[in-house]
C-alpha positions in Angstrom: 8.7 -14.8 -12.0 7.4 -12.4 -14.8 5.3 -9.7 -14.0 2.3 -11.5 -15.7 2.4 -14.2 -12.8 1.9 -11.3 -10.2 -1.7 -10.5 -9.7 -2.3 -6.8 -9.9 -3.0 -5.1 -6.7 -4.9 -1.8 -6.5 -5.5 0.0 -3.0 -7.5 2.9 -2.1 -6.0 4.9 0.7 -8.8 7.2 1.9 -6.8 8.7 4.7 -9.0 10.9 7.2 -11.9 10.9 4.9 -15.5 9.4 5.0 -17.7 8.8 7.8 -19.0 5.2 8.3 -22.2 6.2 6.5 -20.1 7.7 3.5 -18.0 4.5 3.4 -21.2 2.3 3.2 -22.4 4.5 0.3 -18.9 4.2 -1.4 -18.8 0.4 -1.2 -22.2 -0.1 -2.5 -21.3 2.2 -5.5 -18.0 0.7 -6.2 -18.8 -3.1 -6.2 -21.0 -3.2 -9.3 -18.5 -1.3 -11.4 -15.6 -3.7 -10.5 -17.5 -7.0 -10.5 -15.4 -8.4 -13.5 -12.0 -7.5 -12.0 -9.2 -10.1 -11.8 -7.1 -7.8 -9.7 -6.9 -7.7 -5.9 -8.8 -4.4 -4.8 -8.1 -3.1 -1.4 -10.0 -0.5 0.5 -8.2 1.2 3.3 -10.8 3.2 5.4 -10.4 5.0 8.7 -10.4 2.6 11.9 -14.1 3.7 12.4 -15.3 2.5 9.1 -13.3 -0.8 8.8 -16.3 -2.9 10.2 -18.8 -1.3 7.9 -16.5 -1.9 4.9 -15.5 -5.4 5.8 -19.3 -6.4 6.2 -20.4 -4.8 2.8 -17.5 -6.1 1.0 -18.0 -9.8 1.9 -18.2 -12.0 -1.1 -16.7 -9.5 -3.5 -13.4 -9.0 -5.1 -12.6 -6.3 -2.4 -10.3 -6.8 0.6 -9.9 -4.5 3.5 -6.8 -2.8 4.9 -6.1 -0.6 7.9 -4.0 2.5 7.5 -1.7 1.9 10.7 -1.4 -0.1 13.6 0.7 -0.7 16.9 3.2 -3.5 17.0 1.9 -4.9 20.4 -0.8 -7.3 20.8 -2.4 -5.1 23.7 -1.1 -2.7 26.4 -1.1 0.9 27.8 -1.0 2.6 24.3 -3.8 5.1 24.4 -5.4 5.7 21.0 -3.7 2.7 19.2 -4.9 -0.3 17.6 -3.2 -3.7 17.6 -2.6 -6.3 14.9 -4.7 -8.9 16.8 -7.8 -6.4 16.9 -7.5 -5.9 13.1 -7.4 -9.7 12.6 -10.5 -10.2 14.8 -12.3 -7.6 12.8 -11.4 -9.6 9.5 -9.1 -7.1 8.2 -6.8 -8.4 5.7 -3.8 -6.0 5.4 -2.3 -2.8 6.7 -0.4 0.2 5.4 2.6 0.9 7.3 5.2 3.7 6.9 3.2 6.1 4.8 5.2 9.2 4.3 2.6 11.1 6.2 3.2 8.9 9.2 6.8 9.2 8.9 6.7 13.0 8.4 3.8 14.2 10.5 4.0 11.5 13.4 7.7 10.8 13.7 7.4 7.1 12.7 10.9 5.7 12.5 12.3 2.7 10.5 13.0 1.0 13.8 9.3 1.1 14.7 8.3 0.0 11.2 10.6 -3.1 11.5 8.6 -4.1 14.6 5.4 -3.3 13.0 6.1 -5.3 9.8 7.2 -8.2 11.7 4.1 -8.0 13.9 1.7 -7.8 10.9 3.3 -10.9 9.3 3.2 -12.8 12.6 -0.7 -12.2 13.0 -1.3 -13.0 9.3 -1.8 -9.5 8.2 -0.4 -8.4 4.8 1.9 -5.4 5.3 1.7 -2.7 2.6 5.0 -1.1 3.3 5.7 2.4 1.8 8.9 3.7 0.8 9.9 6.9 -1.1 12.2 9.8 -1.3 11.6 13.6 -1.0 12.1 16.0 -3.7 15.4 17.0 -2.1 16.7 13.6 -2.1 15.8 13.1 -5.7 17.4 16.3 -6.8 20.5 15.4 -5.0 20.6 12.1 -6.7 20.0 10.1 -3.5 16.7 8.2 -4.4 18.5 4.9 -4.6 20.3 5.4 -1.3 17.0 6.5 0.4 15.0 3.6 -0.8 17.8 0.9 0.1 18.1 2.4 3.4 14.5 2.2 4.1 13.9 -1.3 2.7 16.9 -2.8 4.6 15.8 -1.1 7.9 12.1 -1.9 7.5 12.5 -5.5 6.5 15.5 -6.3 8.6 13.3 -8.9 10.7 11.6 -10.5 7.8 13.0 -13.8 6.7 13.5 -14.5 3.1 10.7 -17.0 2.9 8.1 -14.6 4.4 9.1 -11.7 2.0 6.4 -12.6 -0.5 3.9 -11.7 2.1 4.8 -8.2 2.0 3.5 -5.6 -0.5 5.8 -2.6 -1.1 4.4 0.7 -2.2 6.7 3.1 -3.9 5.6 6.7 -3.2 7.9 9.5 -4.0 7.0 12.2 -1.5 7.2 14.8 -4.1 4.3 13.3 -6.1 1.9 12.6 -3.2 -1.1 15.0 -3.3 0.9 17.6 -5.4 -0.5 16.7 -8.8 3.2 16.0 -10.0 3.5 12.4 -10.8 6.7 10.4 -11.5 6.8 9.5 -15.3 6.2 5.9 -16.1 10.1 5.7 -16.6 11.0 7.4 -13.4 8.5 4.9 -11.5 9.7 1.8 -13.3 13.4 2.7 -12.6 12.7 3.1 -9.0 10.7 0.0 -8.5 13.1 -2.2 -10.6 15.8 -0.9 -8.1 13.5 -1.9 -5.2 13.2 -5.3 -6.6 16.9 -5.5 -7.0 17.3 -4.7 -3.2 14.7 -7.3 -2.3 16.6 -9.9 -4.2 19.0 -9.8 -1.5 16.6 -11.4 0.7 16.2 -14.4 -1.7 14.1 -15.7 -4.7 10.8 -14.6 -2.9 11.5 -11.2 -4.3 10.2 -12.2 -7.7 6.8 -12.7 -6.1 6.6 -9.4 -4.2 4.2 -7.0 -5.4 5.5 -3.5 -5.8 3.0 -0.6 -6.3 3.3 3.0 -7.5 1.7 5.8 -5.4 1.7 9.3 -6.0 -1.0 11.4 -7.9 -2.4 8.1 -9.6 -5.5 9.0 -11.6 -7.6 7.3 -14.5 -5.6 9.2 -17.1 -2.1 7.9 -16.1 -2.8 4.5 -14.6 -2.7 2.4 -17.6 0.7 3.8 -18.7 1.9 3.3 -15.1 0.4 -0.2 -14.8 2.1 -1.2 -18.2 5.7 -0.9 -16.8 7.1 -4.4 -16.1 7.8 -4.0 -12.6 4.8 -2.0 -11.5 2.2 -4.5 -10.1 -0.5 -1.9 -9.0 -1.2 1.3 -7.4 -1.8 2.8 -3.9 -4.2 5.5 -4.8 -4.8 8.6 -2.6 -7.2 11.4 -3.7 -8.4 9.8 -6.9 -9.7 6.8 -4.8 -12.3 8.9 -2.8 -14.8 8.8 -5.8 -15.9 5.2 -6.5 -16.4 5.9 -10.3 -12.9 7.3 -10.5 -11.3 4.6 -8.5 -13.2 1.9 -10.5 -11.7 3.5 -13.7 -8.2 2.9 -12.3 -9.1 -0.6 -11.3 -10.2 -1.3 -14.8 -7.0 0.1 -16.3 -4.9 -2.6 -14.8 
């Protein structure tokens, strides 16, 4: 499937920013600026702000994703949120495996495989993050790291369900550092990711693969012009509605 057949996908990962009131103000400011977009625009607020963002986004181009979830439907897991809870809150998608979750909170590929499967079972769209460290890139291990993560995290996903997953390539060395992969570096890594996905079947051509890592209005258009890059997972630049709207309009 040519890239023109894959709808662009632009997601705003707010991380641990914005109170409920600030989230409401953001959505009200953003919606008029992206009213004409043909892309899928996804806001990823904190758990506390999910309900407010869902309500204020109804009838618009905006969809809503959580930043994490537990794989179980319920249970004695203090502090966790289940996929069933997210679905009941009209959440559409969930970020899984962000490098901050892997590095700071010890999230493993084994746990992510369970989470990806649980999300798909409940009808949530997993936004699965993969990416290499600076040390791995400098050692020429980028492809080995990406293949290991993809094979492990998608091990329970049947080929026919693969198109329900969004992949976000986020080189760890480019997250919040101001250092961005060149369009050529991003395209090379994402083309490799698509090659790995092809081992799961023809659905790989329908999988949208995003780039994340210091995406800004100044570099968004050049990144999005690459043939295998279908969108962006935006961190810091997504916190300002005008700046994020510029990135949406660049696709």
